[in-house]
C-alpha positions as CSV (number, residue, x, y, z in Angstrom):
1,M,-58.4,-165.9,180.3
2,T,-59.8,-169.4,179.7
3,N,-59.2,-171.9,177.0
4,P,-62.1,-173.4,174.9
5,G,-62.4,-176.3,177.3
6,G,-63.1,-173.9,180.2
7,H,-59.8,-174.6,182.0
8,S,-57.5,-171.8,183.1
9,S,-54.7,-171.1,180.6
10,A,-51.3,-171.9,182.1
11,Y,-49.9,-169.3,179.7
12,A,-52.2,-166.6,181.0
13,E,-51.1,-167.5,184.6
14,S,-47.5,-166.8,183.5
15,G,-48.5,-163.3,182.4
16,V,-49.0,-163.7,178.6
17,D,-52.5,-162.8,177.4
18,T,-53.0,-164.2,173.9
19,E,-56.6,-162.8,173.8
20,A,-55.3,-159.3,174.1
21,G,-52.9,-160.0,171.3
22,D,-55.8,-161.1,169.1
23,L,-57.7,-158.0,169.9
24,A,-54.7,-155.8,169.0
25,V,-54.7,-157.5,165.6
26,E,-58.3,-156.8,165.1
27,L,-57.8,-153.1,165.9
28,M,-54.9,-152.7,163.5
29,K,-56.3,-154.9,160.6
30,R,-57.8,-152.2,158.5
31,A,-54.8,-150.0,158.6
32,V,-52.4,-152.8,157.7
33,G,-54.7,-154.0,154.9
34,A,-54.7,-150.5,153.4
35,T,-51.0,-151.0,152.6
36,H,-51.5,-154.0,150.5
37,N,-51.5,-153.8,146.7
38,D,-52.2,-156.4,144.0
39,L,-48.7,-158.0,144.5
40,V,-49.4,-159.0,148.1
41,V,-50.3,-162.7,148.4
42,G,-52.4,-163.8,151.3
43,G,-53.8,-161.7,154.1
44,L,-53.0,-160.7,157.6
45,G,-52.2,-163.4,160.2
46,G,-50.2,-165.9,158.1
47,F,-46.9,-167.4,159.3
48,A,-45.1,-165.5,156.5
49,G,-45.9,-162.4,154.4
50,M,-45.7,-163.0,150.7
51,M,-45.4,-160.9,147.6
52,D,-45.6,-161.8,143.9
53,V,-42.3,-160.6,142.3
54,S,-42.9,-161.8,138.8
55,F,-42.2,-158.2,137.7
56,L,-38.5,-158.7,138.5
57,K,-38.2,-160.6,135.2
58,N,-38.4,-157.2,133.5
59,Y,-35.1,-156.2,135.3
60,D,-31.8,-156.8,133.5
61,R,-30.1,-157.6,136.8
62,P,-32.4,-157.1,139.8
63,L,-30.6,-156.6,143.1
64,L,-32.5,-157.0,146.4
65,A,-31.8,-154.5,149.1
66,T,-32.7,-154.9,152.7
67,S,-32.4,-152.9,155.9
68,T,-33.5,-153.4,159.5
69,D,-33.6,-150.9,162.3
70,G,-35.4,-149.6,165.4
71,V,-36.4,-146.3,166.9
72,G,-34.0,-146.4,169.9
73,T,-34.7,-144.6,173.2
74,K,-37.2,-142.3,171.6
75,V,-39.8,-144.9,172.7
76,A,-39.1,-143.9,176.3
77,I,-40.6,-140.4,175.6
78,A,-43.7,-142.0,173.9
79,Q,-44.2,-144.1,177.0
80,A,-43.7,-141.2,179.3
81,I,-46.6,-139.2,177.8
82,D,-48.6,-142.2,176.7
83,K,-48.6,-141.2,173.0
84,H,-47.8,-144.0,170.6
85,D,-49.2,-143.0,167.2
86,T,-46.0,-141.4,165.8
87,I,-43.4,-144.0,166.7
88,G,-44.5,-146.1,163.7
89,Q,-43.6,-143.4,161.2
90,D,-40.1,-143.2,162.9
91,L,-39.6,-146.9,162.4
92,V,-40.6,-146.8,158.7
93,G,-38.4,-143.8,158.0
94,M,-35.4,-145.3,159.6
95,V,-35.7,-148.5,157.5
96,V,-36.9,-147.5,154.0
97,D,-34.9,-144.3,153.9
98,D,-31.8,-146.4,154.2
99,I,-32.9,-148.6,151.3
100,V,-33.4,-145.7,148.9
101,V,-29.8,-144.6,149.5
102,V,-28.7,-147.3,147.0
103,G,-31.4,-146.3,144.5
104,A,-33.7,-149.2,145.5
105,K,-37.5,-148.9,145.7
106,S,-38.8,-150.5,148.9
107,L,-41.4,-153.2,148.2
108,F,-42.5,-154.6,151.6
109,M,-41.9,-154.3,155.3
110,T,-42.4,-156.3,158.5
111,D,-42.4,-155.1,162.1
112,Y,-41.7,-156.6,165.5
113,I,-42.9,-155.2,168.8
114,A,-41.7,-156.6,172.2
115,C,-43.7,-155.5,175.2
116,G,-44.1,-156.3,178.9
117,K,-47.9,-156.5,178.6
118,V,-50.1,-156.3,175.5
119,V,-52.4,-153.3,175.7
120,P,-54.4,-153.7,172.5
121,E,-55.1,-150.0,172.0
122,R,-51.4,-149.2,172.4
123,I,-50.2,-151.9,170.1
124,A,-52.8,-150.9,167.5
125,D,-51.6,-147.2,167.7
126,I,-48.1,-148.2,167.0
127,V,-48.9,-150.5,164.1
128,R,-51.4,-148.0,162.6
129,G,-48.5,-145.5,162.6
130,I,-46.3,-148.0,160.8
131,A,-49.1,-148.8,158.3
132,Q,-50.0,-145.2,157.6
133,A,-46.3,-144.4,156.9
134,C,-46.0,-147.4,154.7
135,S,-49.0,-146.3,152.7
136,A,-47.5,-142.8,152.3
137,V,-44.4,-144.2,150.6
138,G,-46.0,-147.1,148.7
139,V,-44.7,-149.9,150.8
140,A,-46.7,-153.0,151.7
141,L,-46.8,-154.0,155.4
142,V,-47.0,-157.8,154.9
143,G,-46.4,-159.1,158.4
144,G,-45.3,-158.6,161.9
145,E,-45.1,-159.9,165.4
146,T,-46.1,-158.7,168.8
147,A,-44.3,-160.6,171.7
148,E,-45.3,-160.3,175.3
149,H,-42.3,-160.6,177.7
150,P,-43.6,-160.3,181.3
151,G,-40.8,-160.3,183.8
152,L,-38.3,-159.1,181.2
153,L,-40.0,-155.8,180.3
154,G,-42.2,-153.7,182.6
155,A,-46.0,-153.6,181.9
156,D,-45.8,-150.3,180.1
157,D,-42.4,-150.9,178.4
158,Y,-42.0,-151.8,174.7
159,D,-39.5,-151.7,171.9
160,V,-40.0,-151.7,168.1
161,A,-38.0,-152.9,165.2
162,G,-38.6,-153.4,161.5
163,A,-37.2,-154.7,158.3
164,A,-37.9,-154.0,154.6
165,V,-36.9,-155.3,151.2
166,G,-36.5,-153.3,148.0
167,V,-35.1,-153.7,144.5
168,V,-32.8,-151.8,142.2
169,D,-31.5,-152.7,138.7
170,A,-27.7,-153.1,138.9
171,A,-27.3,-150.5,136.2
172,K,-29.0,-147.9,138.4
173,L,-27.2,-148.7,141.6
174,L,-26.2,-145.6,143.5
175,G,-23.0,-145.3,145.5
176,P,-19.4,-144.1,145.7
177,Q,-18.5,-145.7,142.4
178,N,-20.6,-143.0,140.7
179,V,-19.2,-140.0,142.5
180,S,-16.5,-137.7,141.0
181,V,-14.8,-134.4,141.6
182,G,-17.2,-131.5,140.7
183,N,-20.4,-133.2,141.8
184,V,-22.6,-131.1,144.1
185,V,-24.1,-132.3,147.4
186,L,-27.7,-131.3,148.2
187,G,-29.1,-131.5,151.7
188,M,-32.8,-132.2,152.4
189,Q,-34.4,-130.7,155.5
190,S,-35.2,-132.9,158.5
191,S,-38.4,-132.7,160.5
192,G,-36.4,-132.5,163.7
193,L,-34.4,-135.0,165.7
194,H,-35.7,-138.0,163.8
195,S,-34.7,-141.1,165.7
196,N,-31.1,-140.6,166.8
197,G,-29.3,-139.0,169.7
198,Y,-32.2,-139.5,172.2
199,S,-30.0,-140.8,174.9
200,L,-28.4,-137.3,175.0
201,V,-31.8,-135.6,174.7
202,R,-33.1,-137.6,177.7
203,K,-30.0,-136.8,179.7
204,I,-30.4,-133.1,179.0
205,V,-34.1,-133.1,179.9
206,R,-33.4,-135.1,183.1
207,D,-30.6,-132.7,184.1
208,K,-32.9,-129.7,183.6
209,G,-35.5,-131.3,185.9
210,F,-38.3,-131.2,183.2
211,D,-41.2,-133.5,182.9
212,Y,-42.1,-134.5,179.4
213,N,-45.7,-133.3,180.0
214,D,-44.4,-129.8,180.8
215,V,-45.0,-126.9,178.5
216,V,-41.8,-124.9,178.5
217,A,-41.3,-121.3,177.4
218,E,-39.0,-122.3,174.5
219,F,-41.8,-124.5,172.9
220,P,-45.1,-122.8,173.6
221,G,-48.4,-124.5,172.9
222,I,-47.1,-128.0,173.0
223,S,-45.8,-130.3,175.7
224,L,-42.0,-131.0,175.7
225,G,-42.7,-134.7,175.0
226,E,-44.8,-133.9,171.9
227,K,-42.1,-131.6,170.6
228,L,-39.5,-134.3,171.0
229,L,-41.8,-136.9,169.4
230,E,-42.0,-135.0,166.1
231,P,-41.9,-138.0,163.7
232,T,-39.1,-138.7,161.3
233,A,-39.5,-137.2,157.8
234,L,-40.2,-139.8,155.0
235,Y,-37.9,-139.2,152.0
236,T,-38.4,-142.4,150.1
237,G,-41.5,-141.3,148.1
238,V,-39.9,-138.0,147.1
239,L,-36.6,-139.7,146.1
240,N,-38.3,-142.5,144.2
241,N,-40.1,-139.8,142.2
242,L,-36.7,-138.1,141.5
243,L,-35.0,-141.3,140.5
244,E,-37.9,-142.1,138.1
245,S,-37.9,-138.7,136.5
246,E,-35.6,-137.4,133.7
247,L,-33.3,-136.0,136.4
248,G,-32.8,-139.4,137.9
249,A,-29.7,-140.2,135.8
250,S,-28.0,-137.2,137.4
251,V,-28.2,-138.6,140.9
252,K,-24.9,-140.3,141.9
253,A,-25.2,-141.3,145.5
254,M,-27.3,-140.6,148.6
255,S,-26.8,-140.6,152.4
256,H,-29.3,-141.0,155.2
257,I,-28.2,-138.8,158.0
258,T,-28.7,-140.9,161.1
259,G,-26.5,-142.0,164.0
260,G,-23.0,-140.5,163.7
261,G,-24.1,-137.2,162.4
262,I,-23.6,-135.3,159.1
263,A,-20.0,-135.7,158.2
264,A,-19.7,-139.4,159.0
265,N,-22.8,-140.5,157.1
266,I,-21.9,-138.5,154.0
267,A,-18.3,-139.8,154.1
268,R,-19.7,-143.4,153.9
269,V,-21.0,-142.8,150.3
270,L,-18.0,-141.0,148.9
271,P,-15.0,-142.8,147.3
272,Q,-11.5,-142.5,148.7
273,G,-9.5,-139.7,147.3
274,V,-12.3,-137.0,147.4
275,A,-13.3,-134.5,150.0
276,L,-16.3,-132.4,150.8
277,D,-16.6,-129.2,152.9
278,V,-20.1,-128.9,154.2
279,H,-20.8,-125.2,154.7
280,R,-22.7,-124.7,158.0
281,S,-24.0,-121.4,156.6
282,S,-26.1,-123.4,154.1
283,W,-29.0,-123.7,156.5
284,T,-30.1,-122.8,160.0
285,P,-30.6,-125.7,162.5
286,A,-34.2,-125.8,163.8
287,D,-35.0,-124.4,167.2
288,V,-35.2,-127.9,168.8
289,F,-31.5,-128.4,168.2
290,Q,-30.5,-124.9,169.4
291,V,-32.6,-125.1,172.6
292,L,-31.5,-128.6,173.6
293,A,-27.8,-127.7,172.9
294,G,-28.2,-124.6,175.0
295,W,-29.9,-126.5,177.9
296,G,-27.0,-129.0,177.9
297,G,-24.3,-126.3,177.7
298,F,-23.1,-127.5,174.3
299,S,-22.2,-125.6,171.2
300,L,-23.8,-126.8,168.0
301,E,-20.4,-127.9,166.8
302,A,-20.2,-130.2,169.8
303,V,-23.3,-132.2,168.8
304,E,-22.6,-132.4,165.1
305,G,-21.7,-136.1,165.5
306,T,-24.9,-136.9,167.4
307,W,-27.8,-135.0,165.9
308,N,-28.7,-134.3,162.3
309,L,-29.0,-130.6,163.0
310,G,-31.8,-130.2,160.4
311,L,-30.3,-132.2,157.6
312,G,-32.0,-135.6,157.1
313,Q,-30.8,-136.8,153.7
314,A,-28.0,-135.8,151.4
315,V,-28.0,-136.3,147.6
316,V,-24.9,-136.2,145.4
317,V,-25.7,-135.0,141.9
318,D,-24.2,-133.7,138.6
319,A,-23.4,-130.0,139.0
320,Q,-25.1,-129.0,135.8
321,H,-28.5,-130.3,137.1
322,A,-28.1,-129.4,140.8
323,D,-30.4,-126.4,140.7
324,E,-33.0,-128.3,138.8
325,I,-32.9,-131.2,141.2
326,A,-33.1,-128.9,144.2
327,A,-36.1,-127.2,142.7
328,F,-37.7,-130.6,142.0
329,L,-37.3,-131.7,145.6
330,T,-38.5,-128.4,146.9
331,R,-41.7,-128.7,144.7
332,Q,-42.1,-132.1,146.3
333,G,-42.3,-130.5,149.7
334,V,-38.8,-130.9,151.0
335,H,-36.6,-127.8,151.5
336,T,-33.2,-128.4,149.9
337,W,-29.9,-126.7,150.1
338,N,-26.6,-126.7,148.3
339,L,-24.1,-128.0,150.8
340,G,-20.9,-127.9,148.8
341,E,-18.9,-129.4,145.9
342,I,-16.9,-132.6,145.8
343,E,-13.1,-131.9,145.5
344,T,-9.9,-133.8,145.3
345,A,-8.8,-134.7,148.8
346,P,-6.0,-132.6,150.2
347,D,-2.8,-134.3,151.6
348,D,-3.7,-133.2,155.2
349,L,-7.0,-134.9,156.2
350,S,-6.6,-134.3,160.0
351,D,-9.7,-132.1,160.2
352,Y,-11.9,-134.5,158.2
353,V,-14.0,-137.5,159.0
354,Q,-13.0,-140.4,156.7
355,G,-15.7,-143.0,156.3
356,A,-17.7,-144.6,159.2
357,K,-19.4,-147.8,160.2
358,G,-16.6,-149.9,158.7
359,V,-16.5,-148.1,155.4
360,D,-13.2,-146.5,154.5
361,G,-14.7,-143.8,152.3
362,G,-14.2,-140.1,151.4
363,A,-13.3,-137.2,153.6
364,V,-15.9,-134.8,155.0
365,R,-15.8,-131.9,157.4
366,L,-18.1,-129.1,158.4
367,V,-16.8,-125.6,157.9
368,G,-17.7,-122.0,158.7
369,D,-20.2,-120.8,161.3
370,W,-23.8,-121.7,161.8
371,R,-26.2,-118.9,160.9
């Protein structure tokens, strides 16, 4: 690479190719632009993304909500089979589906990609996936950064992260303060592993001696890598529709089932003094969980704290409207199950998970047998 004066770029000699970065931006520009609405100020390429939030004056007490996350070691599988167009949806789901848990509507998102070498087509695939997922849930992708780190990361290595901001009126804030005995907990079906527990997945595959390009008998017609790259389900759009409907007032709390599994994540959004028995018979874990557990020599019970086992989001609702809400979510395209009812916590909580991630919350356990 040369600079405008014709002299060799010292930065290029160190392994950083700014021209490749510029080409990546050109390749992704249309997809990113498609996420912008009338509130986005400025275009792609500025030092900061901006949004006009004059509409917040219509809120009685607007609360900003923010979340940041990554995709974890799932990117290693994308790199192994050179398929990078689904990781972006994983990133969006991990971030905005945290924000909706408090009842907030995500407004905009930014992303960050660190790589050993900028391959424009690869970076564009990742960002297009992010942009398409943002468009699907009505979130503007207002900025991002691609950083080339030769010597720190291998030429084909990369990692992704993102952050988003949303808003909720304080009067509509969801959480433990709204939950009471008698409420019902609904579970929303996951699309697969989502973006958690891949260190265990990769160990299982490695111990079995499989290559991610292999087609195995348990998953016919698709490579093992493609099966494991099934993108994270996006719940934000569906849940925003629910909250904005007449049934929205019956929603008390939500939980995004990510790292830590089902019991720990639901316990985080319940108040102290209540308990929930999640009935395993409420749903059947998808084949990917059963096959991987079998390959690893684990029971499904042994991986309940690692994988979502087919349950991606939980919603705590008024009992009298639970069936209506379940039907609403199913009509929106997400299979939903009744997991159980909130009860007064018993004296003996030795079998329960109580809170997680620094939250001293309610008590949750999984009971019964998987069907």
